[in-house]
Structures are given as C-alpha cells and as structure tokens.
C-alpha positions in Angstrom: 89.1 79.8 114.7 86.8 83.0 115.2 83.0 83.1 115.1 83.4 84.9 111.6 84.8 81.7 110.3 81.8 79.7 111.9 79.4 82.1 110.4 80.4 81.0 106.6 78.7 77.3 107.3 75.5 78.7 108.2 75.7 81.4 105.3 74.8 78.7 102.5 71.7 78.1 103.6 48.8 76.9 121.3 46.8 74.9 119.4 43.5 76.1 118.8 41.9 74.6 122.0 38.3 73.3 122.9 36.4 73.6 126.2 37.0 69.9 126.8 40.9 69.9 126.5 43.1 69.9 129.7 44.0 73.1 131.4 47.3 74.6 132.0 49.5 71.9 134.0 46.6 69.5 133.4 49.0 67.1 131.0 49.9 63.6 130.4 52.8 64.2 128.2 54.4 61.0 126.6 57.3 60.2 124.7 58.5 58.1 122.3 61.9 57.2 120.5 62.0 56.4 117.2 65.1 55.3 114.9 65.3 55.5 111.4 67.3 55.2 108.4 67.7 58.4 105.9 70.5 60.5 104.7 73.2 57.4 104.9 72.9 57.6 108.4 70.9 55.8 111.7 68.6 58.7 113.2 67.0 59.2 116.1 63.2 61.3 116.7 62.1 62.1 119.8 58.2 62.4 119.5 56.0 63.9 122.2 52.2 64.1 122.6 49.7 65.2 125.3 47.8 61.4 126.1 45.3 63.5 128.1 43.7 65.1 124.4 41.5 63.4 122.8 41.8 62.9 118.6 44.0 63.4 115.9 46.2 67.1 116.3 48.5 68.9 114.0 52.1 67.7 113.7 54.9 69.9 114.7 58.9 68.9 113.5 61.2 70.8 115.6 65.0 71.1 114.3 68.0 72.1 116.4 70.2 73.9 116.7 73.7 73.4 115.3 74.8 72.1 118.5 72.6 69.0 117.6 69.8 67.0 118.9 70.3 68.2 122.7 68.2 68.7 126.0 67.0 72.4 124.5 65.3 71.2 121.5 63.7 68.3 123.7 62.2 70.8 125.8 60.8 72.7 123.2 59.0 69.8 121.5 57.5 69.2 125.0 56.3 72.8 125.2 54.3 72.3 122.0 53.2 69.0 123.1 51.7 70.7 126.2 50.5 73.1 123.6 48.2 70.7 122.1 50.2 69.2 119.4 52.0 66.2 118.3 56.0 67.5 118.2 59.1 65.2 116.7 62.4 66.5 117.4 64.1 65.1 114.7 68.1 64.3 114.3 69.5 66.1 111.0 73.0 65.1 112.0 72.7 61.4 112.3 73.7 58.9 114.6 72.6 61.0 117.5 75.9 63.5 117.3 76.2 66.6 119.5 78.6 69.1 119.8 80.2 70.2 122.7 82.3 72.7 120.7 81.6 75.4 117.8 84.5 73.6 115.9 82.3 70.2 115.8 79.0 72.1 115.5 80.7 73.6 112.1 81.8 70.6 111.3 78.4 68.8 111.3 76.2 71.6 109.9 78.9 71.8 106.9 78.4 68.0 106.2 74.6 68.9 106.2 75.0 71.8 103.8 77.4 70.1 101.5 74.8 67.4 100.9 71.2 68.8 100.6 69.8 65.6 98.8 70.6 63.5 102.0 69.5 66.5 104.3 66.1 66.5 102.6 65.8 62.8 103.0 66.5 63.1 106.7 63.9 65.5 107.2 61.3 63.8 104.8 61.6 60.6 106.8 60.8 62.3 110.1 58.2 63.7 108.5 56.5 60.9 107.1 56.8 59.2 110.8 55.2 62.3 112.3 52.3 61.8 110.1 51.9 58.3 110.7 51.6 58.4 114.5 48.2 57.5 115.2 47.4 60.8 117.4 48.8 63.0 114.2 46.1 64.7 111.9 48.4 63.9 108.7 46.9 66.8 106.9 48.1 69.4 109.2 51.9 69.6 109.4 54.5 72.4 110.5 58.3 72.5 111.3 59.8 75.0 113.4 64.0 75.3 114.0 66.2 77.3 115.8 69.8 78.8 114.5 71.0 76.0 112.2 67.4 74.2 112.3 65.7 77.6 111.2 67.9 77.6 108.1 67.2 74.2 107.5 63.0 74.7 108.0 63.6 77.4 105.8 65.0 75.5 103.1 62.5 73.2 103.0 60.1 75.9 102.7 61.6 76.9 99.6 61.8 73.7 98.8 58.1 73.8 98.1 57.7 70.7 100.7 54.0 70.5 101.9 53.8 71.8 104.9 51.5 74.2 106.3 53.4 76.7 108.5 57.3 76.9 109.2 59.0 78.9 111.5 62.6 80.1 112.3 64.1 81.2 115.1 67.6 83.3 115.0 67.9 81.0 112.3 70.1 82.1 108.8 68.3 83.4 105.9 70.9 82.8 103.0 70.2 80.5 100.6 72.1 79.7 96.9 68.3 78.2 96.0 66.2 80.8 96.5 62.4 80.0 95.9 60.6 80.4 92.3 57.5 82.3 92.6 54.5 80.4 93.5 56.7 77.3 95.7 56.5 78.1 99.0 53.5 76.6 100.4 54.0 77.2 103.6 53.0 80.5 106.2 56.4 81.4 107.1 57.1 83.2 110.2 60.8 84.0 111.2 61.8 85.7 114.4 64.7 87.6 114.5 67.3 89.1 117.1 68.0 92.8 116.1 71.3 92.7 117.2 72.2 89.4 115.7 75.8 89.8 114.4 75.5 86.7 112.3 72.8 87.6 110.6 73.7 91.2 108.2 71.1 93.5 107.0 72.0 92.9 103.6 70.9 89.4 103.9 67.8 90.4 105.8 66.8 92.4 102.8 67.6 89.7 100.1 65.3 87.5 102.3 62.3 89.6 102.4 62.7 90.3 98.9 62.9 86.6 97.7 59.9 86.1 99.9 58.0 89.0 98.2 58.9 87.8 95.0 57.8 84.0 95.5 54.6 85.4 96.6 55.3 84.1 100.2 53.0 84.5 103.4 55.6 85.6 105.2 55.7 87.6 109.2 59.1 88.8 110.1 59.4 90.2 113.6 62.8 91.9 115.0 63.5 92.1 118.4 65.3 95.1 119.5 68.3 94.5 120.9 68.5 90.4 121.1 71.2 88.5 119.8 71.6 85.1 118.1 70.5 82.5 120.2 68.0 84.2 122.1 65.6 81.7 122.6 68.4 79.7 124.6 69.1 80.4 128.4 71.9 78.4 127.7 73.3 80.7 124.9 74.6 83.2 127.3 77.1 81.1 128.7 77.8 79.4 125.4 78.6 82.7 124.1 81.2 83.6 127.3 82.8 80.3 127.0 84.0 80.5 123.4 83.9 84.2 122.6 80.8 84.1 120.4 78.2 86.9 120.1 75.3 85.0 121.9 72.9 85.6 124.8 69.2 84.9 125.8 67.2 87.4 125.9 64.0 86.7 128.1 61.6 88.9 126.9 62.1 88.0 123.2 62.1 84.3 124.6 58.4 84.8 125.8 57.2 87.1 123.2 58.9 84.8 120.2 57.0 81.6 121.8 53.7 83.4 122.3 53.9 84.8 118.9 54.6 81.2 117.1 51.5 79.7 119.4 49.6 82.3 117.5 50.5 81.7 114.4 50.0 78.0 114.7 46.3 78.6 115.7 45.5 81.2 113.0 47.3 78.2 110.6 44.9 75.6 112.0 42.1 77.7 113.3 
C-alpha cells in the first residue's frame, strides 16, 4: 500500500499574560492522567497546567496525529501549559492505541471516520473533563489538532460545537458534511504546508469557499516549501522510513506556533 492509498482515509474528513504571571522558564507544570469511557472505548487523556499561575485560565484540547496519543502531542500540550493554558491531550482512538506503521494508523483513523457519532462522543467527553477542571475557565475553551487531529477539530467546528477557537496544523480540509451558514461558532486558524502533497489545491479552494459561505472567521496561512507534518521533528524520519512525503520544517514550525499563541491571545484578550 502506498501513501496515496493512506491519503484516502484522511480525505473524509501565549495566553495574554499579566505582570504577576511566571516568566519564561519559571513554571511548575503539573500533569494528570484522566481515564474516561466514551464512544465505545476506554479513553485516556493527559492534562497539563502551570501551578504557579493563579486562577482559572482558558482550556485547550489537543488532538493527536494519526499515529495516536504519543509523546509528540504530549509535548504540544505541555507547551500550551507553559504559555498559560490548561491543555488536555485527548485520545480519539481509545484504549491508548498508537500506531508504529502507517498501515496501523490508517486502520485506526478509518475506524474513527467510519463512526463519527463515536468520535464526537470522545471529543465531547474530553471537553467536559477539561471544562470541569478547577484551573479551567469553562467559558473559554478551544481546540488544536495535527494532521488527523486537524481534521477532527475542523469537523467539530463545522458541527457547531461550542468552541471559541480551533486551529489545524497540516490537517485534512475535506469533508462530506460541510458547515451550514452561521453554524461555525469558533474562530478558525489553518496552518498549511505549501508543498503538502496530501492536500491538493482543489481541496484548499473548496474549504475556503465552504468557510466563506458559512460565514466563518477563518485565518489561512500557507508556508511555502513546507511539507505534510512540518511541525513534527519526527516527520522527516517517518518520511524516509515509510516512503511518505513528510518532512519537518523548523521555520514553519516556529512561526506557526507563534501564530497560534497570537491567535489564542486575540481570541481571549
């Protein structure tokens, strides 16, 4: 099976600080492992927050790539905690499943997209956990996702879920359930690799037209030369190992993260 076959599966679908807040590197990041049943599976979430910050702060759900809930997405959740958020890396596959090979990733992702009701239940259960954490401002909730996770968070925004902000990094943009006019509540940020072979220009055009017709608040940024997976340092190794058009791009990674923090800060200013 080549990468074009794996693509078919995906085709379906700084917090504004205050003077008293901790400075760079001055954090006390705490983690909690949360177990919950949702969408027919036992799921595990990993929650991160900075105990040195006082009072409730916005919460951000972090949805993994098609590899599953691995160390990469946990690093991103920790980075959000360092930026002043409560971040929950959630489990869309259930049972802690992770893929070591694209064939397994394809299988796990296909199972999610084949049962969107279960997918929504898992996302919603994680959102409820995040909202009811004592450090979370339950009125300010957003979500970010990578690759598969980008498709998931965009799908939740399309469905009109009560989210303030949604950000997708090198995520799939296609859908069989386009957003209706006025349905999208979240502000949307899409960070896209300009040389992403998984996302054709026709898909980008259709997505932008869909968001315009829905009246969504969309920011779309394409990084010239960046390939699929450009935020992940593991992408280049995986690309070589499995013959996939994946690659890390340090400049696009750093800039897209800065853009995300600015986007969240503007949302919750």
